[in-house]
C-alpha positions in Angstrom: 61.1 -99.6 145.0 60.1 -101.7 142.3 56.8 -100.8 140.5 53.3 -102.2 141.2 51.2 -102.4 137.8 47.0 -102.1 137.7 45.5 -102.8 134.1 42.2 -102.6 134.0 39.1 -102.2 131.3 36.8 -100.2 133.9 37.1 -96.4 133.8 37.5 -95.9 137.6 36.4 -92.2 137.0 33.1 -93.4 135.6 29.8 -94.0 137.6 28.7 -97.5 137.6 29.2 -100.9 139.6 32.3 -102.1 138.2 33.9 -98.5 137.7 33.3 -98.3 141.7 35.2 -101.4 142.2 37.6 -101.2 140.5 38.1 -97.4 142.1 38.1 -98.8 145.6 40.7 -101.7 144.3 43.0 -99.2 143.2 43.2 -96.8 146.0 43.6 -99.4 148.0 46.9 -100.9 146.5 47.8 -97.1 146.3 47.5 -97.2 149.6 49.6 -100.6 150.0 52.0 -99.4 147.8 52.7 -95.4 147.5 54.0 -93.7 144.8 55.0 -97.1 142.9 51.7 -97.9 141.1 51.4 -97.5 137.2 48.1 -97.4 136.0 46.9 -99.0 132.5 43.4 -97.6 131.6 41.0 -96.3 128.7 42.0 -93.0 127.6 38.1 -91.9 128.6 39.6 -91.9 132.5 40.0 -88.1 133.9 42.6 -87.9 136.9 40.1 -86.6 139.7 41.3 -85.0 143.9 41.3 -88.5 145.6 44.2 -88.9 148.3 45.3 -92.0 146.4 46.6 -91.2 143.2 48.3 -93.6 141.0 52.4 -92.3 140.4 52.2 -92.9 136.7 49.1 -93.5 134.1 49.1 -94.7 131.1 45.9 -93.7 129.2 45.2 -96.3 126.0 43.5 -95.1 123.0 40.9 -97.9 122.0 41.5 -99.7 118.9 40.5 -99.0 115.4 37.2 -101.0 114.5 38.9 -103.3 112.2 41.5 -104.5 115.0 38.7 -105.0 117.1 36.7 -106.9 115.2 39.2 -109.0 114.1 40.1 -109.0 118.2 37.0 -110.8 118.7 37.6 -113.8 116.7 41.4 -114.5 117.7 41.1 -113.7 121.7 42.6 -110.5 121.4 40.0 -108.9 123.7 42.0 -105.3 124.9 43.3 -102.6 124.1 46.4 -102.6 125.9 48.5 -105.3 123.6 50.7 -102.8 122.4 51.0 -100.1 125.3 51.9 -103.2 128.0 54.4 -104.8 126.0 56.1 -101.3 125.0 56.2 -100.4 128.7 57.6 -103.6 130.0 60.4 -103.3 127.5 61.9 -100.2 129.6 60.3 -101.7 133.2 61.0 -105.4 133.2 63.5 -105.7 135.5 62.1 -103.2 138.2 58.6 -105.5 139.2 57.2 -106.2 142.0 53.4 -107.1 141.7 50.6 -106.8 138.5 47.1 -106.3 139.6 45.0 -107.4 136.5 41.5 -106.3 137.0 39.1 -108.6 135.9 40.1 -112.0 134.3 39.6 -111.1 130.5 42.6 -108.9 131.4 44.4 -111.8 133.6 44.2 -114.1 130.7 45.5 -111.6 128.0 48.7 -110.5 129.2 49.7 -113.4 132.2 52.1 -114.3 129.1 53.8 -111.4 129.0 54.4 -110.9 132.7 55.3 -115.0 133.6 59.1 -114.8 132.7 59.2 -112.1 134.9 59.6 -113.4 138.5 56.8 -111.2 138.9 53.4 -111.9 141.6 50.4 -111.8 139.6 46.9 -110.6 141.1 43.5 -111.0 139.0 40.2 -109.1 140.9 37.2 -111.8 140.1 34.2 -109.0 140.2 32.1 -112.0 139.1 32.2 -115.2 136.9 32.2 -112.9 133.6 31.1 -115.9 130.9 28.3 -115.9 133.0 28.1 -111.8 133.3 28.9 -111.4 129.5 26.1 -114.0 128.3 23.8 -112.6 130.2 24.3 -109.5 129.1 24.7 -110.0 125.6 27.9 -108.9 125.6 29.5 -107.8 122.0 32.5 -110.5 122.7 30.3 -113.0 123.0 28.6 -112.4 119.6 25.3 -110.9 121.7 25.5 -113.9 123.7 26.0 -116.5 121.5 29.7 -117.7 122.2 31.7 -117.4 124.9 34.6 -119.8 124.0 37.2 -116.7 124.4 36.0 -115.7 127.8 35.7 -118.9 129.1 39.5 -119.8 127.8 41.0 -116.5 129.5 38.9 -116.5 132.7 40.1 -120.2 133.3 43.9 -119.0 132.5 43.9 -115.9 134.8 42.1 -118.2 137.4 45.1 -121.3 137.0 47.7 -119.2 136.6 47.6 -116.1 139.1 49.4 -116.1 142.5 46.5 -114.7 144.3 42.9 -114.7 142.9 40.4 -112.2 145.0 36.7 -112.1 144.8 34.2 -109.7 145.5 31.5 -112.7 147.2 32.1 -116.2 148.3 30.0 -117.8 145.6 32.0 -116.8 142.8 34.8 -118.0 144.9 32.9 -121.8 145.3 31.5 -121.4 141.8 35.7 -121.5 140.5 36.7 -124.1 142.5 34.4 -125.8 141.4 34.8 -125.4 137.3 38.8 -125.3 138.0 39.8 -126.7 140.9 41.3 -125.0 144.1 43.7 -122.2 144.3 45.2 -119.4 146.5 41.8 -117.6 146.7 40.7 -114.7 149.3 37.3 -113.0 149.5 38.3 -109.4 150.0 34.8 -107.8 149.1 34.1 -104.6 147.8 34.3 -101.3 150.2 34.2 -97.6 149.8 36.7 -95.7 148.3 38.6 -93.1 150.4 36.2 -90.0 148.8 33.2 -91.2 150.2 32.5 -89.9 153.0 29.2 -90.0 154.4 27.6 -87.8 157.2 26.3 -91.0 159.2 25.0 -88.8 162.2 23.2 -86.3 160.3 20.8 -88.5 157.6 17.6 -89.2 158.6 14.2 -90.6 156.8 12.3 -87.3 156.0 8.5 -89.0 155.8 6.5 -91.5 157.6 5.2 -92.6 154.6 6.2 -96.1 152.9 8.5 -95.0 150.6 10.0 -97.6 148.5 13.4 -96.8 145.9 15.1 -99.0 143.3 18.9 -97.5 141.8 20.7 -98.5 139.0 22.0 -98.3 135.6 18.4 -97.8 133.7 20.3 -98.5 130.3 22.3 -101.7 131.4 20.4 -104.7 130.6 21.0 -106.2 133.8 18.9 -103.8 135.4 16.0 -103.0 133.1 15.2 -107.0 133.3 14.9 -106.6 137.2 12.5 -103.9 136.6 10.6 -104.7 134.2 10.7 -107.8 136.3 9.5 -106.1 139.4 7.2 -103.5 137.7 5.3 -106.7 135.8 4.8 -109.4 138.6 5.2 -107.3 141.8 4.3 -104.2 142.4 1.0 -104.2 141.9 0.3 -107.1 144.5 2.6 -105.0 146.7 0.1 -101.5 146.0 -2.9 -103.8 146.7 -1.9 -104.6 150.1 -0.1 -100.9 150.6 -2.0 -98.6 148.9 -0.2 -95.8 150.3 3.2 -97.0 149.2 5.0 -94.5 147.1 7.7 -96.1 144.4 10.8 -94.4 143.1 13.0 -95.5 140.2 16.4 -93.5 140.1 19.5 -93.9 138.0 21.4 -92.7 135.0 19.7 -92.9 130.9 16.4 -94.2 131.6 14.8 -95.5 127.9 11.5 -93.6 126.8 9.8 -97.3 127.1 10.5 -97.0 131.1 10.0 -93.2 131.6 6.4 -94.2 130.3 5.8 -96.7 132.2 6.9 -94.7 135.1 4.3 -92.1 134.1 1.4 -94.3 133.7 1.6 -96.4 137.0 2.5 -93.0 138.9 5.7 -93.8 140.3 8.6 -91.1 140.5 11.4 -91.1 138.4 14.5 -89.3 139.0 17.0 -89.6 136.2 20.6 -88.9 136.7 20.4 -87.8 140.4 23.2 -85.5 141.6 23.4 -87.4 144.4 21.9 -90.5 145.0 22.3 -90.2 149.0 19.9 -87.5 148.5 17.3 -89.7 146.5 18.0 -92.6 148.8 17.5 -90.9 151.9 13.5 -89.9 151.6 12.9 -94.0 151.7 12.0 -96.4 153.9 13.3 -99.7 152.0 15.5 -100.3 149.1 14.5 -102.6 146.9 17.6 -104.4 144.0 15.1 -106.6 141.8 18.5 -107.3 139.8 18.1 -111.3 139.2 20.8 -111.5 135.8 25.0 -110.9 136.5 27.5 -112.3 138.8 29.6 -110.9 141.7 28.5 -108.1 144.3 25.7 -105.9 143.4 27.5 -102.5 144.6 24.4 -100.4 143.9 22.9 -101.9 147.4 26.3 -100.2 149.1 24.7 -97.0 149.2 21.4 -97.8 151.1 23.0 -100.0 153.8 25.4 -96.8 154.2 22.5 -94.8 154.6 20.8 -97.1 157.1 17.8 -98.3 154.9 16.8 -101.8 155.2 17.4 -103.7 151.9 15.0 -106.1 149.9 17.4 -108.0 147.3 16.3 -110.9 144.7 18.3 -113.7 145.8 21.2 -113.2 142.6 21.8 -109.8 144.3 22.2 -111.2 147.5 25.7 -113.0 147.4 28.2 -110.7 149.4 26.0 -109.6 151.9 25.3 -112.6 154.0 27.2 -111.2 156.7 24.4 -108.0 157.2 21.8 -110.5 156.1 21.8 -112.3 159.0 21.0 -109.2 161.3 17.1 -109.7 159.5 17.6 -106.1 158.0 18.6 -107.3 154.4 16.3 -110.1 153.3 16.3 -111.8 149.8 13.4 -113.5 148.2 13.4 -115.8 145.4 10.4 -115.1 143.1 7.0 -113.0 142.7 5.1 -115.6 145.0 7.5 -115.2 148.1 8.1 -111.4 147.8 5.4 -110.2 150.0 6.3 -112.2 152.1 9.7 -111.1 152.7 8.7 -107.6 152.1 6.3 -107.9 155.0 8.7 -109.1 157.5 11.2 -106.4 156.4 8.4 -103.7 157.2 8.0 -105.2 160.2 11.3 -104.7 161.3 12.3 -101.9 160.2 9.3 -100.0 161.9 11.7 -99.1 164.9 13.6 -96.6 162.4 16.4 -95.2 165.0 17.7 -98.6 166.0 17.2 -100.1 162.7 19.2 -97.2 161.0 21.9 -97.7 163.7 22.6 -101.2 163.3 23.0 -101.2 159.5 25.4 -98.4 159.4 27.1 -100.3 162.2 26.8 -103.5 160.0 28.2 -101.3 156.8 31.3 -99.8 158.5 32.3 -103.3 159.3 32.4 -104.6 156.1 32.3 -102.0 153.8 34.6 -99.0 155.0 37.6 -97.7 152.6 39.9 -98.9 156.1 38.2 -102.6 156.2 39.2 -103.1 152.6 42.7 -102.0 152.8 42.9 -103.6 155.8 41.6 -107.7 154.1 44.4 -106.9 151.3 47.2 -105.5 153.7 46.7 -109.3 155.2 47.3 -111.3 151.9 50.4 -109.1 150.6 52.0 -107.8 153.5 
């Protein structure tokens, strides 16, 4: 049978939102095309014991520093140029499908596949121009220029047979900028190993405990937390004097550690199991106001049945759960307290709230739901 290629800049074995989304899509395609998927991935990737594994894994080392610097100026933004060409030389007549995980990958490698009569898919985690500029990535020279990303993103979108989006907001944004194409909103979902005992998880305290999570060394996460602490937390503390805030995630800065200590906030760095931390709380807050795509960190509290309050930029992709009133968005510090009051009032009936959120979560974000969405497009 013909092969399926999956090329990604993310390392699916890492712990972060982009890696989780990549892992979910990779495993879904492996399930749909068993024993046929070849994965191109960075050499940092470590194989795990998950059920759905690629039949071939090609790890590619990073380029020499000078080649990487030159690549920034000539639009060669990935490490896979030589490895993909070499592999295609021996497999060009045995291909059915290629999945580009991100538009930088798609735009970079489209030309290599276009003459092979192979269907091409690009997974758009977000609008990469926006993401890289806001995060001041090296590819944009620390937020100063997005020329090559714009070029590659447009190329990937317009030339793919299928464009898959994590949110409808991003799909509409691409259609506005580049015109309509063969677009599908497939969202994100759990990967197969992410099993949760939905029956036994319960809130372990009657106090008002709130929690924020994320990678505490990324620009957009830190920006959101700093904004929340400076503009909203003290107001919330005035209204709810007994509220307890926990912040958890990997690699917090010394500055954040000191600030949490000063404000008497619990900081849990690099928890072994994020679910254990989240499950001790009543409400989850995501103050992230930068970056596009789907904020995957919100999936964890939803899986546990926690009500969620999100900044409106992080709301995209969760509209169906929001229709229940148990996931609420706020715009800025001016309407934060009103939205918090609204959500807290709805969350007081704990058993009903948790049951409803879990039901909606499983419907939208289970591994099987993700596989079925992709299957409806390709089968």
